[in-house]
N, C-alpha and C positions, 0 to 999 in steps of 0.2 A: 504494500500500500504506500509506503514511504517513497519507494522508487517511482511509482506511478505519479505521485504528487510532484516529485522533483522533475520528472520528465515533462509534465504539464507546465510547470513554472518555466523551465528552460525553453520549451516551444513557444510559450507566450512572450517571453523576453525576446526571442529571435524574431517573432512576428512583429513586435513593436519596433525593433531596430530596422527591419526591412521596410515596413510601411512608412516609417519616418524618414527614410533615405531611399527614395525611389531609384536613384542611380545605381543602387546595389542590386536591384531586380533587373535581370537581363533575360530577355526572351530568347531562347535558343531556337534556331531553325531546325527543321528536320529534313530528311532526304526528300520528303514530299514538297517542301517549300523552298529548299535551297536552290539558288541559281546554278550551282555546279552540275545539277542534273538536267539542265535545259540545253537547248541547241544541239541535240543529238542528230546524227545523220545516218542514213542507210548507206552502207558501204557496198559497192558492186562486188559480186562474186564471193559473198560471205553467206553463211547459213541464214535461212528464214528466221525472223524473230530477233535479229541482232541489230542494234544501233550503237553508235559510239560517239564520243567527243574526244578528240586527240589534243596534242600539244604541238607547238611550233618548235621543231628541233633547232637548237642553237649551239649545242655542244656535241662534237662527234663522239665523245666518251660519256655522254649523258645517258638518260633513260627515256624511253617512250612511255608516256602515261596515258591511259584511256579510262574514261568513265563509261562503263558499259551497262546496258540494260538488255536483259534477255527475257522473253516471254516464257511462261510456264509451258513445258512440253517441247520447247525447242532444244536443239542439240548441235554439237559440233562433231564431225566425223573424226576418226583417228588422224592425228597430225603431230607435228613437232614445230618448235621455234628455234631459230639459230642461237638465241641467248637464253639465259636463265630468266624465269619470270616469277612474279608474286601476284596472287589474286587475294583481295580482301573482300569478303562478302559483307556488304552494307545492309542489304535486305535480301531475304529469300533463303533458298536451299538448293544446292547443286551436288552432283556427283562427278567424280573424275575416275576414269578407268585407265590404268597404265597397260601398255602392250610391249611385247618384245617380238622381234622377227625370228621366225624359224623357217629357214629357206625362203620361199616366196610368200609365206603366210604370216599374218599377225596373230599372236596368241596372247590372251589376257594374262597379265602379270600381277597376280595378287587380287585381293578383294577391292571393290570400288571404294574410293575415299569420299566420305560425305563431308561437305562444308556447309555449315549453318551460319546464320547472321552472327557477325563478330569474329568468325574464323578467318585465318589467313593460310593460304596454301602456297608452297614453293615447288617449282618444277625446274629441273636442270635442263639447259639447252640441249636439243637433240633427243630428248626423252619423248617417246611416242605416247600419246594419251588422247582420250576423247573428253567431252564434257556434256552432261545432260542437266538441264535446268528443271528441277522438280517443282519449283515454285517460281513466280515472277522474281527476277533477281536484279539487284543493282550492285555492281562490282567496281572496285578500283583495281585496275590491272596495270602493273608496272613491269616493263620488259627491259632487260639490260641491253643497252645500245639500241640500234634501229630494229623495230619490230619486223618480224617476218612470220608467215604462216605457210608451212610446207605440207600441203595435203598429199603430196606425192609419197610421203612417208608411209601412207597406208597401202600403197601399191605393192 
C-alpha cells in the first residue's frame, strides 16, 4: 500500500512538472506519420509489392541506404548482393531462407530466419537467400558500398 501511494505521488509530481513546462512534452512521430516513409518509388525489374526510397551516393566507400516497404504476401526470389547488408524491421514480419549451391541446384541451408518488428538481420555479401514478407513491412536496408541484386545466383 505504501509503495502504491509513493508511486501515485511520484506520477502526480511528474505530471505537474510536465504540464507546467510544455516544452518538455515532445510528440514523437511514428512510421505512419514520419516523412522518411514518403516519396517511395516503384523500381523497374524488382518483385511485385516492393517500393523504395534511396540515397544520393556521395562516397565511393559509403553505404547505400533504402527505406523499403513490402506488401504482405510479396517475396523476393533467391538472390545475392555483392556486399554485406543489414535489414532492420521497423514494422511487420518477414522470413529469410538461406541457400547453398549443389551442382546446378539451390538447396535450402538451415531453417528460415524470422525477423519481427525491432529485429535486425545481417547477411554476408554473396550469400544466397530469399525473403518472404509475412506481414506488411517497413524496413531500413543498409548495403555496404553500391547496392546490387544478383538474381542470377538462383540459376
